[in-house]
N, C-alpha and C positions, 0 to 999 in steps of 0.2 A: 556292432551298431549297423542298424539298417536306416538309412535316411529316407524318411517318408517325404514325398514331394510337396504335399500341402503344408505339412508342418515346417519344412524347410523354407518354403516361400514365405510363410507367415512369420517365422523368425527373423528372416532377412528384412521384411517389411517393418517389424517391431524394432529392430536395431537401427533401421534408417530413420524411423520417426522419434524414438526416444533417446538415441545417443549420438547420431550423426547430424541430423538436421539442426538441433539446437545449437550445435557448435560451429555452424557455417555462418560466416560473417554477413554475407549478403541475403537480403530478404528473397531475391530471385533463386538463389541457390537453396535456400531453406524450402521454398515452394516447390522447387523442381524435385528435391528430394521427397517431398510429401506425395507428389504426384507418382513418383517411381514406386514408392511404397504402395500406394493404392493400386498401381497396375500389378504389382507382385501379388496383392490379396485377390485381385480378380483372376490372375493366373492360377492361383491355388484353387480357387473355387471351380474354375473352368476345367482344370486338369482332373479333378475329382468326378465331374459329372458329363464330361464330353462324350465318352463312348455311349452311356446310357441314352443321353439326349439324342445322338445322331441315330442310334438303333430305332428309337421311338419315332422320331422325325421320318425315317425311311419307311417304316411300317404304315404310317398314315399316309405318306404319299403313294405307297403301292396300293392301299385300299382306295384312294381317290382314283387312281389310274384305272383300277379294275372297274370301278363304277362308271368312269368317263368313257372309256374305250368304245362300248357299243354305240354311243351317241356321236362318234367322231367320223365325218365323211371321208377325211383324207386317210387313204389306205396306209401310206407310210407312218404317219403319226399313229393311228390306231394300232398297227402293229408294234411300234415303238412302246406304246403304253401297256399293251397286252404282254410283251415281253418283260418290261419293268415290273409289272404287277406280279408275274410269275416268279421273279428274281429274288435274290437274297443278298445279304451283305457278304463281301468277300473275306471277312475276318474282322477281328476286333481291334488291329492296330489303328491307331488314329489316322495315319496316313492313308490308309485304305478306306476308311470311313469317309474321310474328307474327299477322297476322290470320287467315291461313290455318290456322296452328297452333291458334289458339283454336277455330276451326270444327271441325277434326278431332278435336281432344281433347274437344269437346262431344259428338260423335258416338261416340267411344270410351267415354265415360262412359254414354251412352244404351245402347250395346251391352252394357257390362258389366252394367248393371242389368237388362236384359233376360235376359241369359244366367243371372244369379242366380237369376232366378224360374222358369227352365226346368228340368224334371227331365231326367235321362238322362246317359249317358256322353257324347254328342256335345257337349252344352252344358257339361259339365266340362272337356272337352279344349279347347274354344275359350276358356272361362274361364281355364285355364291359359295359353294363348297370349296373352291379354290381360295376365295378370300378367308373363308373361316379357317382353313389350314395355315395361310399366311399369319392370320392373327395368332393362332396357336404356337405357331414357330416363335414369334416374338415374345410371348410369355414363357415359352420353354427356355429362351435365351437370356431372360432377365437376369440381371446380377442381383443377388440376394441382400447384399448389405450396403451397397454403395448408392447414394442418392443421386444417380446420373439419369 
């Protein structure tokens, strides 16, 4: 038997909702079991898609950095953007992807702050690209089944 993570988490959630929660005497305990079951379902969905989502997000950030780098006056920031644009993910382990995501998002924050302080249409256009990517990230991270 090979336990598949999403199926296992979904099964645990179903057991909590259908068998355990109804047998709990207190309303608060029943609702807590329901919340825990929901979180298990969210974890199952996230486990299945996290690597693909991070890889796509990193590729989008690297494209943005490549486009923005020539317009950045700060040499250290420009060099950081150019290096990140040429970079690649260190592997497909989620822990490695999360570390790389933190690094790239930190660079995105630095770029965004820099652009906000710059005058001119080019800075506004790049700033809008940053906002477009932030909106796309929210859409990529949306939970597919939970009305949150």
